[in-house]
C-alpha positions as CSV (number, residue, x, y, z in Angstrom):
1,M,77.7,94.6,53.6
2,V,77.1,96.7,57.5
3,E,80.9,96.9,58.3
4,K,80.6,98.1,62.2
5,M,78.3,99.5,64.8
6,K,78.5,103.2,64.6
7,N,76.7,103.8,67.8
8,I,74.5,103.4,70.3
9,V,72.2,106.2,71.8
10,V,69.3,106.4,74.6
11,F,66.7,109.1,75.2
12,V,67.0,111.2,77.2
13,R,63.6,114.3,78.6
14,N,65.8,116.3,80.7
15,F,68.9,117.1,79.0
16,P,71.1,119.6,80.9
17,E,70.3,116.8,82.9
18,A,71.4,114.6,81.5
19,R,74.9,116.5,80.7
20,V,76.5,116.4,84.0
21,F,75.3,112.8,84.1
22,Y,77.1,111.5,81.3
23,R,80.1,114.6,81.0
24,D,80.3,115.6,85.4
25,W,79.9,112.3,87.3
26,L,80.4,109.6,85.3
27,A,83.2,111.4,83.7
28,L,83.3,110.1,80.0
29,P,84.8,111.5,77.1
30,A,83.0,113.4,75.0
31,G,82.4,114.0,71.8
32,Q,80.5,116.2,69.5
33,E,77.1,118.3,70.9
34,T,74.2,120.1,69.8
35,E,71.7,121.8,71.6
36,T,69.5,117.9,71.0
37,M,72.1,115.7,70.7
38,M,75.6,114.8,72.8
39,E,78.2,112.4,72.0
40,F,80.1,110.0,73.9
41,L,83.4,107.0,73.7
42,P,83.8,109.6,70.5
43,A,87.4,107.5,69.9
44,Q,86.1,103.4,71.0
45,G,85.0,103.3,67.3
46,T,81.0,102.3,69.2
47,S,80.0,105.8,70.3
48,L,77.0,106.4,72.8
49,G,74.9,109.2,72.0
50,V,72.6,111.0,74.3
51,A,69.8,112.6,72.9
52,L,66.4,114.6,73.7
53,A,63.5,112.5,73.6
54,L,60.6,115.2,70.8
55,H,59.1,113.0,69.1
56,D,56.2,109.7,71.0
57,A,58.2,107.6,69.3
58,A,61.4,108.8,71.6
59,Q,59.3,109.6,74.7
60,K,58.1,105.8,75.2
61,L,62.2,104.5,74.6
62,V,62.8,107.0,77.7
63,G,64.0,105.3,81.3
64,R,64.3,101.9,80.9
65,H,67.4,100.0,81.0
66,T,69.2,100.2,78.1
67,G,71.2,96.7,77.6
68,I,74.6,99.2,78.4
69,T,77.1,98.1,79.7
70,F,80.1,99.7,80.3
71,N,83.4,98.2,81.5
72,V,85.2,100.3,84.7
73,K,88.2,100.5,86.1
74,G,87.8,101.4,89.2
75,L,84.2,100.4,89.7
76,D,84.9,101.2,93.8
77,E,85.4,104.1,93.5
78,L,83.1,105.2,90.8
79,C,80.6,103.8,92.5
80,A,81.0,106.0,95.6
81,R,81.4,108.7,93.9
82,L,78.1,108.9,92.8
83,E,77.0,108.1,95.4
84,E,77.5,111.2,97.1
85,K,76.2,112.8,94.1
86,G,73.0,111.3,94.5
87,A,73.0,109.0,91.7
88,R,70.4,106.8,91.9
89,F,71.9,102.8,91.8
90,T,69.0,100.0,90.8
91,E,71.0,97.5,91.3
92,P,74.0,98.4,94.2
93,L,77.7,97.1,94.1
94,E,78.1,93.0,94.3
95,R,81.1,90.6,93.9
96,T,80.2,87.9,92.0
97,P,82.4,85.4,91.2
98,W,83.2,87.0,87.3
99,G,84.0,90.3,89.1
100,K,82.3,93.2,90.4
101,M,79.0,94.7,89.5
102,A,76.3,97.3,90.1
103,V,72.7,99.1,88.1
104,V,72.9,103.5,87.3
105,A,70.1,105.2,86.9
106,D,70.8,108.5,84.7
107,P,68.1,111.2,85.8
108,D,65.5,110.5,83.6
109,G,65.7,106.7,84.7
110,N,67.9,104.8,81.8
111,E,70.0,101.9,83.4
112,F,73.3,101.9,82.9
113,A,75.0,97.9,84.3
114,L,78.7,98.9,85.3
115,V,80.9,96.4,85.2
116,E,84.8,95.8,86.7
117,A,86.3,91.6,85.6
């Protein structure tokens, strides 16, 4: 019987640039790291894995909308900081009836929604 989701993995080609984006720019809490895999949000129940795309099947998964949404406190400030650092937004920050949202891409083009209710 499945009890819960352990992690979600996003594949990248440029591991050093990914480390800067996730750890420094997004400021995600870091967990374990090896030469080919980084873990973020380890205390949240479901962690985010960022893995080097070593195989053809993983290469095909680099640079797409991930379907992953991060809840953010202070989305305006985060977006301003990301813009200042040169992050690419595929959907700019907008205000909606249910809150605020933006979509940002990592250096390899993997897209994430950022929302604040």
